[in-house]
Backbone bond lengths (Angstrom), bond angles and torsions (degrees), N, CA, C in turn:
res aa  C-N    CA-C-N  psi(-1)  N-CA   C-N-CA  omega(-1)  CA-C   N-CA-C  phi
1 X - - - 1.445 - - 1.570 103.21 -
2 X 1.231 119.14 145.33 1.462 125.91 -174.81 1.563 107.13 -81.79
3 X 1.247 120.17 129.41 1.434 124.42 175.64 1.467 109.80 -86.53
4 X 1.346 116.52 120.40 1.483 118.92 -175.56 1.533 105.85 -102.09
5 X 1.411 115.68 146.84 1.395 124.35 -176.09 1.547 104.76 -118.39
6 X 1.449 116.33 143.43 1.414 116.08 175.38 1.509 110.11 -75.84
7 X 1.449 111.79 145.87 1.438 113.93 173.76 1.544 109.86 -113.57
8 X 1.348 117.73 15.32 1.464 120.55 175.72 1.502 109.81 -81.47
9 X 1.444 113.61 111.01 1.514 113.18 -174.82 1.530 117.34 -62.40
10 X 1.415 110.90 -27.98 1.604 112.93 177.24 1.517 109.79 -69.95
11 X 1.317 115.38 -37.41 1.410 114.66 -179.04 1.582 113.59 -70.45
12 X 1.312 115.54 -38.12 1.466 120.45 176.40 1.570 109.99 -62.92
13 X 1.232 117.01 -40.99 1.568 119.43 176.13 1.409 110.94 -65.16
14 X 1.371 118.84 -44.27 1.476 120.76 179.85 1.498 112.15 -57.70
15 X 1.412 113.66 -48.02 1.433 116.92 178.84 1.516 116.26 -61.56
16 X 1.269 116.91 -35.33 1.477 123.92 172.73 1.547 109.44 -62.52
17 X 1.302 117.31 -48.92 1.440 125.92 -177.87 1.551 107.11 -58.83
18 X 1.266 118.00 -50.31 1.508 123.10 -175.50 1.571 107.74 -64.31
19 X 1.303 118.77 -39.90 1.488 118.49 -179.73 1.485 110.09 -67.77
20 X 1.338 119.66 -39.22 1.427 123.38 176.93 1.539 113.24 -63.72
21 X 1.312 117.06 -46.02 1.460 120.80 178.80 1.564 105.74 -68.19
22 X 1.315 123.90 -31.21 1.380 121.60 176.19 1.520 113.34 -66.56
23 X 1.236 117.24 -36.05 1.485 122.03 -178.71 1.633 108.90 -77.84
24 X 1.382 115.27 -45.01 1.390 118.36 -176.06 1.588 112.05 -66.34
25 X 1.258 114.88 -46.57 1.488 123.96 -177.19 1.525 116.68 -86.81
26 X 1.352 113.15 -5.23 1.492 122.32 -173.34 1.579 108.76 47.77
27 X 1.339 112.54 52.86 1.386 123.52 178.49 1.577 111.52 -112.09
28 X 1.282 119.47 99.92 1.398 128.14 -176.44 1.530 108.77 -59.21
29 X 1.356 119.83 -28.53 1.505 122.12 -171.65 1.569 105.68 -66.87
30 X 1.311 120.07 -38.51 1.460 120.14 -175.71 1.561 109.60 -70.31
31 X 1.278 113.82 -40.71 1.557 116.74 175.45 1.461 111.26 -62.12
32 X 1.310 118.90 -36.94 1.460 123.64 -177.35 1.616 106.00 -68.07
33 X 1.331 113.98 -47.07 1.468 115.72 -178.06 1.547 111.80 -64.00
34 X 1.309 116.54 -39.74 1.404 123.10 176.87 1.578 110.84 -56.54
35 X 1.346 111.76 -45.83 1.508 118.20 178.11 1.522 108.25 -62.68
36 X 1.208 122.94 -41.90 1.482 122.98 179.57 1.440 113.03 -66.19
37 X 1.392 117.12 -35.92 1.495 120.88 -179.69 1.542 108.93 -73.60
38 X 1.336 118.17 -23.84 1.458 119.44 -177.00 1.464 115.18 -75.76
39 X 1.330 114.23 -8.34 1.437 122.49 -179.84 1.520 112.86 -69.97
40 X 1.189 119.18 165.05 1.549 122.90 177.89 1.512 106.45 -64.64
41 X 1.262 118.47 155.66 1.509 125.09 -177.26 1.500 111.15 -55.60
42 X 1.293 115.04 -38.20 1.498 118.23 -171.80 1.561 108.91 -77.29
43 X 1.302 115.63 -16.64 1.499 119.95 -177.86 1.540 109.27 -97.98
44 X 1.386 117.81 -9.51 1.482 117.52 179.36 1.554 110.88 -71.46
45 X 1.318 117.54 161.88 1.356 126.80 177.81 1.436 109.83 -64.95
46 X 1.476 118.68 140.55 1.423 124.12 168.69 1.484 100.46 -131.06
47 X 1.305 114.64 119.63 1.468 121.85 -170.85 1.559 111.11 -123.23
48 X 1.288 114.93 133.39 1.470 114.98 175.21 1.486 111.32 -94.04
49 X 1.331 124.33 166.32 1.383 131.76 178.83 1.501 110.32 -59.46
50 X 1.463 110.50 -43.25 1.474 115.22 -176.92 1.518 110.77 -55.67
51 X 1.378 121.62 -36.98 1.344 122.75 -179.50 1.570 111.09 -64.62
52 X 1.305 117.74 -47.79 1.412 125.34 176.15 1.531 110.13 -54.24
53 X 1.361 115.95 -44.44 1.480 119.18 176.29 1.484 113.49 -61.30
54 X 1.273 121.90 -36.04 1.455 124.53 -177.78 1.520 112.89 -75.29
55 X 1.290 115.18 -32.49 1.538 119.04 -170.02 1.528 110.41 -104.38
56 X 1.304 119.56 5.70 1.515 117.44 177.85 1.537 114.07 -130.13
57 X 1.298 111.91 171.80 1.451 115.12 176.89 1.551 104.15 -129.15
58 X 1.298 116.82 176.94 1.473 125.90 -176.25 1.636 102.36 -58.93
59 X 1.410 109.97 137.05 1.480 117.19 173.24 1.619 113.90 81.01
60 X 1.296 123.39 -1.40 1.398 127.37 174.92 1.582 114.52 -67.59
61 X 1.244 109.91 147.40 1.548 114.89 173.42 1.515 108.63 -107.37
62 X 1.303 116.77 130.55 1.425 124.61 -178.49 1.434 115.31 -121.35
63 X 1.333 118.96 139.46 1.516 119.52 168.96 1.490 109.04 -120.38
64 X 1.352 117.97 136.88 1.495 121.29 173.41 1.499 105.75 -117.92
65 X 1.389 115.61 114.82 1.418 118.55 -178.81 1.534 111.22 -85.66
66 X 1.394 115.40 69.33 1.401 127.01 -172.72 1.441 113.55 167.98
67 X 1.317 117.37 -135.96 1.499 120.55 -172.92 1.576 106.36 -113.97
68 X 1.411 115.24 143.52 1.488 119.78 179.09 1.581 101.40 -109.93
69 X 1.358 112.93 129.32 1.408 121.90 178.49 1.525 108.56 -107.39
70 X 1.355 114.81 167.43 1.504 119.57 -177.68 1.452 119.48 -94.64
71 X 1.319 115.94 2.15 1.580 116.19 -177.19 1.433 107.52 -61.11
72 X 1.396 113.25 138.74 1.429 118.40 -179.29 1.471 116.43 88.13
73 X 1.386 118.85 -176.49 1.399 120.23 179.14 1.551 110.70 -131.59
74 X 1.343 116.07 164.69 1.362 116.81 177.42 1.582 105.29 -127.33
75 X 1.362 115.01 136.72 1.506 118.69 -174.71 1.438 115.12 -114.23
76 X 1.356 119.21 6.86 1.491 121.09 178.28 1.495 107.70 -143.91
77 X 1.345 112.24 162.26 1.538 117.57 -176.52 1.513 108.15 -88.08
78 X 1.418 110.75 130.05 1.369 119.73 177.99 1.593 108.60 -140.95
79 X 1.303 120.09 168.39 1.422 119.17 172.67 1.475 108.11 -112.65
80 X 1.348 114.77 128.72 1.426 122.88 -173.02 1.513 112.81 -120.95
81 X 1.162 118.00 125.43 1.517 124.59 173.14 1.510 111.55 -114.39
82 X 1.363 112.77 133.35 1.554 113.82 178.47 1.534 104.76 -150.34
83 X 1.368 112.21 159.93 1.436 118.07 -178.21 1.543 106.08 -67.40
84 X 1.275 119.41 -41.70 1.487 123.49 175.17 1.508 109.71 -143.44
85 X 1.334 116.52 160.20 1.554 119.60 178.34 1.504 104.53 -152.88
86 X 1.312 114.81 143.77 1.358 121.34 173.43 1.558 113.74 -65.04
87 X 1.321 118.39 154.71 1.392 120.42 -178.79 1.569 111.67 -64.91
88 X 1.247 118.83 -34.15 1.430 127.44 179.63 1.548 110.25 -65.15
89 X 1.353 114.74 -42.44 1.449 120.72 177.93 1.519 111.00 -66.83
90 X 1.453 118.10 -40.81 1.474 113.77 172.76 1.582 114.34 -66.76
91 X 1.222 114.22 -26.90 1.532 115.14 176.42 1.502 114.02 -68.48
92 X 1.427 111.70 -39.33 1.471 113.93 177.11 1.506 113.17 -72.45
93 X 1.189 119.82 -34.12 1.494 123.06 174.48 1.503 108.81 -63.85
94 X 1.254 123.37 -44.01 1.429 122.87 176.88 1.472 112.45 -67.25
95 X 1.261 120.64 -36.70 1.482 123.49 173.05 1.491 113.91 -64.23
96 X 1.344 118.20 -23.81 1.443 121.21 -177.60 1.598 110.13 -99.18
97 X 1.333 115.00 11.90 1.422 120.95 177.14 1.718 109.74 68.18
98 X 1.318 110.44 22.50 1.495 116.65 -178.33 1.543 107.29 -93.59
99 X 1.390 120.34 158.88 1.415 123.99 174.93 1.510 111.06 -102.82
100 X 1.375 114.64 138.25 1.531 119.65 171.75 1.554 106.12 -107.92
101 X 1.277 120.06 125.08 1.463 118.86 175.70 1.551 105.42 -125.40
102 X 1.291 108.15 162.13 1.586 111.30 168.36 1.550 109.53 -84.00
103 X 1.281 119.11 161.56 1.401 123.37 -173.67 1.540 108.14 -63.48
104 X 1.246 119.78 -38.07 1.445 120.97 174.07 1.549 113.55 -59.56
105 X 1.271 115.00 -43.45 1.576 115.55 179.14 1.501 109.62 -66.77
106 X 1.254 120.83 -31.99 1.499 123.52 178.64 1.459 110.62 -65.32
107 X 1.379 110.86 -46.12 1.546 116.93 179.05 1.526 111.27 -62.21
108 X 1.366 117.70 -37.79 1.471 116.42 -178.61 1.547 109.03 -73.39
109 X 1.317 118.26 -30.65 1.450 125.15 177.94 1.476 111.29 -65.47
110 X 1.238 117.67 -48.54 1.506 131.14 -173.45 1.519 111.58 -126.72
111 X 1.318 121.48 71.53 1.435 120.73 -170.98 1.521 113.27 -63.85
112 X 1.306 119.23 -27.71 1.501 119.43 -178.53 1.499 113.02 -89.27
113 X 1.325 118.84 -5.44 1.438 121.89 169.08 1.528 111.28 77.04
114 X 1.384 120.86 16.93 1.485 123.14 -176.08 1.526 108.87 -75.09
115 X 1.373 109.42 139.54 1.456 117.98 177.49 1.565 118.30 62.06
116 X 1.322 112.46 29.58 1.457 118.30 174.76 1.519 107.38 -108.66
117 X 1.348 112.06 138.02 1.530 121.33 173.67 1.379 110.32 -99.79
118 X 1.291 116.42 135.09 1.524 127.12 167.56 1.493 108.10 -92.94
119 X 1.375 111.39 122.85 1.500 115.65 -179.22 1.554 106.13 -117.74
120 X 1.350 116.76 118.37 1.407 124.21 -178.37 1.552 112.21 -106.49
């Protein structure tokens, strides 16, 4: 089977950044997220807001190693970081007083990766 490599320069830079942070801070969560993002696009996580709503409580920090979609509703404030998100999902998060961050912003905010949930 042919091994495909991503050609997205932003994704390549993000994966390198996450691996470096994982080594420097000894945070396995960043290495795991980098590994998930290195997969082919069809194998990356696609998560709806309803799943985040079910598996989190107010104040949680969540990372989605893939795409965030807007199906469902969210009824509490959380901090969500994803590689990409639909515009509708961003609007729903803003309406629920939740924060949307890029993965890089989340790493800078919480370099050790403590108390972050990975939702796939």
